[in-house]
C-alpha positions as CSV (number, residue, x, y, z in Angstrom):
1,X,6.1,-81.4,-52.9
2,X,7.0,-80.3,-49.3
3,X,7.2,-76.2,-49.2
4,X,10.6,-74.3,-49.4
5,X,8.7,-71.7,-46.7
6,X,9.0,-74.8,-44.0
7,X,12.4,-74.3,-44.0
8,X,12.7,-70.5,-42.4
9,X,10.5,-68.1,-40.0
10,X,7.3,-66.5,-41.6
11,X,8.8,-63.2,-41.1
12,X,11.9,-64.5,-43.7
13,X,9.1,-64.7,-46.3
14,X,10.0,-61.9,-47.9
15,X,13.8,-62.6,-48.2
16,X,13.2,-66.1,-49.5
17,X,10.7,-64.9,-52.1
18,X,13.5,-62.4,-53.6
19,X,16.3,-64.9,-53.5
20,X,14.2,-67.6,-56.1
21,X,14.0,-64.0,-58.0
22,X,17.2,-63.7,-57.7
23,X,17.6,-67.3,-58.8
24,X,15.6,-67.0,-61.7
25,X,17.0,-64.2,-63.2
26,X,20.2,-66.0,-63.2
27,X,18.9,-69.2,-64.9
28,X,17.0,-66.8,-67.0
29,X,19.3,-64.4,-68.3
30,X,22.5,-66.8,-67.8
31,X,24.2,-64.0,-66.6
32,X,25.6,-62.7,-62.9
33,X,23.5,-61.0,-60.7
34,X,24.5,-58.8,-57.9
35,X,22.9,-58.3,-54.1
36,X,23.2,-55.8,-51.7
37,X,25.1,-56.1,-48.4
38,X,23.5,-59.0,-46.5
39,X,23.7,-59.8,-42.7
40,X,24.8,-63.6,-41.4
41,X,21.7,-64.9,-41.6
42,X,20.7,-63.4,-44.9
43,X,24.0,-65.0,-46.3
44,X,22.4,-68.3,-44.9
45,X,19.8,-68.3,-46.4
46,X,21.2,-67.8,-49.5
47,X,23.2,-70.6,-49.4
48,X,20.2,-72.8,-48.4
49,X,18.4,-71.7,-51.5
50,X,20.8,-71.8,-53.8
51,X,24.5,-74.0,-52.2
52,X,23.1,-76.8,-53.3
53,X,22.3,-76.5,-56.7
54,X,25.5,-77.1,-59.4
55,X,23.5,-74.9,-62.1
56,X,23.8,-71.6,-60.2
57,X,27.2,-71.0,-57.9
58,X,26.9,-68.2,-55.0
59,X,30.0,-66.3,-53.8
60,X,30.0,-63.9,-51.1
61,X,32.7,-60.7,-50.8
62,X,34.8,-59.8,-48.7
63,X,35.6,-63.2,-47.3
64,X,36.7,-61.6,-43.3
65,X,33.5,-59.6,-42.8
66,X,30.1,-60.0,-41.5
67,X,28.0,-58.5,-43.8
68,X,29.0,-59.6,-47.6
69,X,27.9,-58.9,-50.6
70,X,26.8,-61.6,-52.9
71,X,26.7,-63.2,-55.9
72,X,24.7,-65.6,-58.1
73,X,26.3,-66.8,-61.0
74,X,25.9,-69.4,-63.8
75,X,29.2,-72.4,-63.9
76,X,30.6,-70.4,-66.4
77,X,31.7,-67.2,-64.8
78,X,34.3,-67.0,-62.7
79,X,33.8,-63.9,-60.1
80,X,36.3,-61.2,-59.6
81,X,36.3,-58.5,-57.1
82,X,35.2,-55.8,-58.7
83,X,32.0,-57.8,-59.9
84,X,30.7,-57.2,-56.1
85,X,30.9,-53.9,-56.6
86,X,32.3,-52.9,-53.3
87,X,34.5,-50.0,-51.7
88,X,36.3,-49.1,-49.1
89,X,37.3,-46.1,-47.4
90,X,38.9,-44.6,-44.5
91,X,37.3,-41.9,-42.2
92,X,39.6,-39.4,-41.9
93,X,39.3,-37.1,-38.4
94,X,41.2,-35.0,-35.7
95,X,41.8,-38.1,-34.0
96,X,43.8,-36.1,-31.3
97,X,40.8,-34.4,-30.5
98,X,38.0,-36.5,-30.7
99,X,36.8,-40.0,-30.1
100,X,34.3,-41.3,-32.9
101,X,32.6,-44.4,-32.0
102,X,30.9,-47.0,-34.0
103,X,27.7,-46.4,-33.6
104,X,27.7,-42.8,-34.2
105,X,29.4,-43.8,-37.8
106,X,26.3,-46.0,-38.2
107,X,23.7,-43.0,-37.5
108,X,25.4,-40.4,-39.7
109,X,25.3,-42.8,-42.4
110,X,21.8,-43.8,-41.6
111,X,20.4,-40.4,-41.7
112,X,22.2,-39.6,-44.9
113,X,19.0,-41.7,-46.3
114,X,21.1,-44.2,-46.8
115,X,19.6,-48.4,-46.3
116,X,21.6,-50.6,-44.1
117,X,22.0,-52.8,-46.9
118,X,23.8,-50.5,-48.8
119,X,27.0,-50.4,-46.4
120,X,29.1,-53.4,-44.9
121,X,30.5,-53.6,-41.8
122,X,32.1,-50.0,-39.9
123,X,35.5,-51.5,-38.6
124,X,37.5,-49.7,-35.8
125,X,40.7,-49.7,-34.7
126,X,43.2,-47.6,-32.6
127,X,42.6,-44.5,-34.2
128,X,40.9,-45.6,-37.4
129,X,37.6,-46.0,-38.5
130,X,37.3,-48.0,-42.3
131,X,33.9,-48.8,-43.7
132,X,32.7,-50.7,-46.5
133,X,30.2,-48.9,-49.0
134,X,27.9,-50.7,-52.4
135,X,29.7,-49.0,-55.2
136,X,26.6,-47.0,-56.1
137,X,26.3,-44.9,-52.9
138,X,30.2,-44.1,-52.3
139,X,30.1,-40.9,-54.6
140,X,27.2,-39.8,-52.5
141,X,28.5,-41.0,-49.6
142,X,32.1,-38.8,-49.9
143,X,30.6,-35.9,-51.0
144,X,27.9,-36.2,-48.2
145,X,29.4,-37.4,-45.3
146,X,30.6,-34.5,-43.4
147,X,30.7,-34.5,-40.4
148,X,30.0,-37.6,-37.0
149,X,28.8,-36.3,-34.0
150,X,30.9,-32.8,-33.5
151,X,34.4,-34.0,-35.8
152,X,34.5,-32.6,-39.5
153,X,35.2,-35.6,-41.5
154,X,36.3,-36.7,-45.0
155,X,36.7,-40.1,-46.6
156,X,39.9,-41.5,-47.9
157,X,39.5,-44.6,-50.7
158,X,41.6,-47.5,-49.9
159,X,41.8,-50.8,-51.5
160,X,40.2,-53.7,-49.8
161,X,43.1,-55.4,-49.4
162,X,44.4,-52.0,-47.0
163,X,41.5,-52.5,-44.6
164,X,42.0,-53.5,-40.8
165,X,41.0,-56.7,-39.5
166,X,38.4,-56.3,-37.3
167,X,39.5,-57.1,-33.5
168,X,36.6,-59.3,-33.1
169,X,36.9,-62.9,-31.1
170,X,33.9,-64.8,-30.9
171,X,34.9,-67.4,-27.7
172,X,32.5,-70.4,-28.5
173,X,31.2,-72.9,-25.8
174,X,29.0,-76.2,-26.1
175,X,26.1,-76.0,-23.7
176,X,22.6,-78.3,-23.4
177,X,18.6,-76.4,-23.5
178,X,15.8,-77.8,-22.9
179,X,14.4,-75.8,-25.7
180,X,15.6,-73.4,-28.5
181,X,13.1,-70.7,-27.0
182,X,15.0,-67.6,-26.8
183,X,14.7,-67.2,-23.2
184,X,15.7,-70.3,-22.8
185,X,19.2,-69.8,-25.0
186,X,19.9,-66.3,-23.6
187,X,19.5,-67.8,-20.4
188,X,22.1,-70.7,-20.8
189,X,24.3,-68.5,-23.3
190,X,24.8,-65.8,-20.2
191,X,24.4,-68.2,-17.5
192,X,21.8,-66.1,-16.0
193,X,18.0,-66.9,-14.6
194,X,15.6,-67.4,-17.5
195,X,13.6,-65.3,-15.6
196,X,15.7,-62.4,-16.0
197,X,16.5,-63.0,-19.8
198,X,12.4,-62.9,-20.1
199,X,12.6,-59.8,-18.9
200,X,15.4,-58.2,-20.9
201,X,13.1,-59.7,-24.2
202,X,10.0,-58.4,-22.7
203,X,11.5,-54.8,-22.4
204,X,12.5,-54.4,-26.2
205,X,16.0,-55.2,-25.3
206,X,17.0,-58.5,-26.9
207,X,17.6,-58.5,-30.9
208,X,18.0,-61.3,-32.8
209,X,19.8,-61.0,-36.5
210,X,19.3,-57.0,-36.1
211,X,15.6,-57.2,-35.0
212,X,14.0,-56.0,-32.1
213,X,11.8,-59.6,-30.7
214,X,9.9,-59.4,-27.8
215,X,8.5,-62.5,-28.2
216,X,10.1,-65.4,-25.3
217,X,9.0,-68.2,-27.4
218,X,10.7,-67.3,-30.4
219,X,12.7,-70.1,-31.8
220,X,16.4,-69.6,-32.3
221,X,18.3,-71.5,-35.0
222,X,21.7,-72.4,-36.4
223,X,23.8,-68.6,-37.3
224,X,21.0,-66.6,-35.6
225,X,22.8,-63.6,-34.2
226,X,21.7,-62.4,-30.1
227,X,22.6,-59.3,-28.7
228,X,21.0,-58.4,-25.5
229,X,21.5,-54.4,-23.7
230,X,24.5,-54.9,-20.8
231,X,25.6,-58.4,-22.3
232,X,26.4,-57.5,-26.0
233,X,26.2,-60.4,-28.5
234,X,26.4,-63.6,-29.1
235,X,25.4,-66.0,-32.0
236,X,23.9,-70.0,-32.2
237,X,26.9,-71.4,-34.2
238,X,25.4,-75.0,-34.6
239,X,22.9,-77.4,-32.7
240,X,24.3,-80.4,-32.7
241,X,21.1,-82.8,-31.7
242,X,19.8,-84.1,-28.8
243,X,21.2,-85.7,-25.6
244,X,19.9,-88.7,-24.1
245,X,18.0,-86.9,-21.6
246,X,16.5,-85.1,-24.7
247,X,18.4,-82.0,-24.2
248,X,19.4,-80.0,-27.2
249,X,23.3,-79.7,-27.4
250,X,24.2,-76.2,-28.9
251,X,27.2,-74.4,-29.7
252,X,27.1,-71.2,-28.9
253,X,30.0,-67.8,-29.6
254,X,30.2,-65.6,-27.2
255,X,31.9,-61.5,-28.4
256,X,35.0,-60.9,-26.4
C-alpha cells in the first residue's frame, strides 16, 4: 500500500497527521470536527485526504475568502453557518485623519499573542477594514485591539453577509516551463531571468504558502501561492501535463 505521505511535501507531514487525526475523530465519535483557519494549500491537503471519502464529508467557510475554516462531518450532518464558529468585524477608526494598512492590522493581531490560524482574511476597501475571527478569540480581540499604529480603533460586529468582497483579481495565463523548480516557475510567471529569480530566493525574499523558501530547486505543486518581494503574489492554478517537447504546461494566476 502506498504511503499517503508521498503525495505531500516532507515539511507537510505534521499537518497531514493532524488531518488524519481529525478524520479519525469524526469516524469514531460520529460527530463534526471544526478546524482553525486554513490557507489554500492546507485546504487542498484536507480535500485530498478527506474529499474522496463518502463516509466523511468536508465543507469550507466563508466560501469567497482565501483563508477558510473546515468542517469535517458524517453524512447525516447538515452544516449551518454557525457550525464554523466565525465572526466578522469592521475596524472603526478616524479614516479622515489616518490610513491603516493591511500589514499593520496583521502585525497588531499577531502582537496580541494570536496564532495566525485563529483569524481569517483581513479585507481592506475604501476607508473600510474588516477582519474575520474565530469565535473563541473574538471577545479577547474586541477587548485588546484598541490601537493600530498610532490610530485608536474599536471593533463593530457585522454579519458575514455584510463583508466587502476582496478586490483581489487574479490575471490568469498559461505558460510552459522546463521543470517545476521554484526558480524556473518564478522566472516564467514574471517573464524574468532565472538568475534574477535565484537571487530573490537566496535572499529570503520569496515565500511559498506564506513560508520563506531559500532553495531554488524547491518543487512547486498545484495550488501553491508564491509571493516575491517587489513582484506581488501569484498562484500555480494547475499543472496541465507535458507538451510534445517534454515541458510542463502550467496555468498561473497573477494578483493584479
